[in-house]
C-alpha positions as CSV (number, residue, x, y, z in Angstrom):
1,M,-0.1,-0.1,0.0
2,Q,2.8,1.9,0.7
3,A,3.2,2.4,-3.5
4,A,-0.2,3.6,-3.6
5,G,-0.5,6.9,-5.7
6,T,2.6,6.7,-7.1
7,D,3.7,5.3,-10.5
8,A,4.3,2.7,-8.8
9,W,1.0,1.4,-8.3
10,G,0.0,-0.4,-11.5
11,G,2.9,-2.9,-12.0
12,V,3.1,-3.4,-8.2
13,S,-0.5,-4.0,-7.8
14,S,-1.0,-6.0,-10.8
15,R,2.2,-8.2,-10.2
16,L,0.6,-8.8,-6.2
17,A,-3.2,-9.5,-7.7
18,R,-1.4,-12.4,-9.1
19,L,0.1,-13.5,-6.7
20,V,-2.1,-13.9,-4.2
21,A,-4.4,-15.3,-7.6
22,R,-2.0,-18.1,-7.8
23,G,-2.8,-18.9,-10.9
24,S,-6.8,-18.2,-11.6
25,T,-7.0,-15.1,-14.1
26,E,-10.6,-14.5,-12.4
27,R,-9.2,-14.7,-9.0
28,A,-6.3,-11.5,-10.2
29,S,-8.9,-9.3,-11.3
30,V,-11.2,-9.7,-8.7
31,E,-7.6,-8.8,-6.2
32,L,-6.6,-6.0,-8.1
33,E,-10.1,-4.6,-8.5
34,R,-10.0,-4.7,-4.6
35,L,-6.6,-3.1,-4.7
36,N,-7.8,-0.4,-6.8
37,E,-10.6,0.0,-4.3
38,S,-8.5,0.6,-1.0
39,A,-6.2,2.3,-2.9
40,R,-8.6,5.1,-4.1
41,L,-10.1,5.2,-0.4
42,L,-6.3,6.0,1.1
43,A,-6.3,8.5,-1.8
44,E,-9.6,10.0,-0.4
45,T,-9.1,9.7,2.9
46,P,-7.9,12.8,5.2
47,E,-4.7,13.3,5.5
48,S,-4.9,13.2,9.6
49,E,-6.6,9.8,9.1
50,R,-4.1,8.7,6.7
51,E,-1.6,6.1,8.7
52,Q,-4.7,4.6,10.3
53,A,-6.2,3.9,7.4
54,R,-3.2,2.9,5.7
55,A,-2.3,0.3,8.1
56,V,-6.5,-1.3,8.1
57,A,-5.5,-1.2,3.9
58,V,-1.6,-3.2,4.8
59,A,-3.5,-5.7,6.8
60,S,-6.4,-6.7,4.8
61,V,-3.8,-7.5,2.2
62,R,-1.0,-9.2,4.3
63,D,-4.2,-11.4,5.3
64,R,-5.1,-12.1,1.6
65,V,-1.0,-12.6,1.3
66,T,-1.1,-15.1,3.9
67,E,-4.2,-17.0,2.9
68,A,-2.4,-17.4,-0.2
69,L,0.5,-19.1,0.9
70,E,-0.9,-21.6,3.2
71,G,-1.2,-25.0,1.4
72,L,1.9,-23.9,-0.9
73,S,4.9,-26.5,-1.0
74,D,8.3,-25.3,0.3
75,E,9.3,-24.5,-2.5
76,E,6.1,-22.8,-4.3
77,R,6.1,-20.9,-0.7
78,E,9.8,-20.0,-1.2
79,R,9.0,-18.5,-5.2
80,A,6.5,-16.5,-3.8
81,A,8.4,-15.0,-0.9
82,D,11.1,-14.1,-3.9
83,E,7.9,-12.7,-5.9
84,L,7.0,-10.4,-2.7
85,R,11.2,-10.1,-1.9
86,A,10.7,-8.3,-6.0
87,I,7.7,-6.6,-5.4
88,A,8.8,-4.9,-2.5
89,E,12.6,-3.7,-3.5
90,E,10.1,-2.5,-6.8
91,V,8.1,-0.1,-4.3
92,Q,11.4,0.7,-1.8
93,A,13.5,1.7,-5.4
94,R,10.2,3.6,-7.2
95,T,9.0,5.1,-4.1
96,S,11.8,5.9,-2.1
97,V,12.6,9.2,-0.4
98,A,16.1,11.2,0.6
99,G,16.9,10.0,4.0
100,S,17.9,6.8,5.3
101,T,15.4,3.9,6.1
102,S,16.2,1.4,8.9
103,I,14.7,-2.3,9.4
104,T,14.8,-4.8,12.6
105,N,13.7,-7.6,12.9
106,N,14.0,-10.0,16.0
107,I,12.2,-13.5,15.4
108,S,12.9,-16.6,17.0
109,G,11.3,-19.7,17.0
110,D,10.4,-21.7,14.2
111,K,7.9,-19.9,12.4
112,N,8.0,-19.2,8.7
113,I,7.9,-16.0,8.1
114,I,7.5,-13.2,5.3
115,H,8.4,-9.5,6.4
116,T,7.9,-7.2,3.0
117,G,8.5,-3.3,2.5
118,T,8.7,-0.9,5.4
119,G,7.2,-0.3,9.0
120,T,7.1,-1.8,12.3
121,Q,7.3,-5.1,12.9
122,N,5.6,-7.5,15.9
123,V,5.7,-10.7,16.3
124,T,5.2,-13.5,18.4
125,V,6.1,-16.8,17.9
126,Q,4.2,-19.8,20.5
């Protein structure tokens, strides 16, 4: 959702929709519509409420990506993770601004956790 409203959005949203659709053209079309609707709503959200709205949109997308990854074989999941990393790198490259970015992840346990993009991630592994 970081790319929403930028020149990167078209490519990023299409790639993400295809990833979530897992080969279904119809599902990719529906997912792309959902992503574009989220981007439109973000653009219409008052600036004072935008970060909260973005967090809700990010959580929704994250949930759909997680659902798409469930049931994949290890090999398929690794390919999907590679694609997510590539999408995140594209977003970062096309939307970064001057200054520095710092990301720290402290993860323990034996769970498969994929984190893409920027921001804060809190994970509890039980």
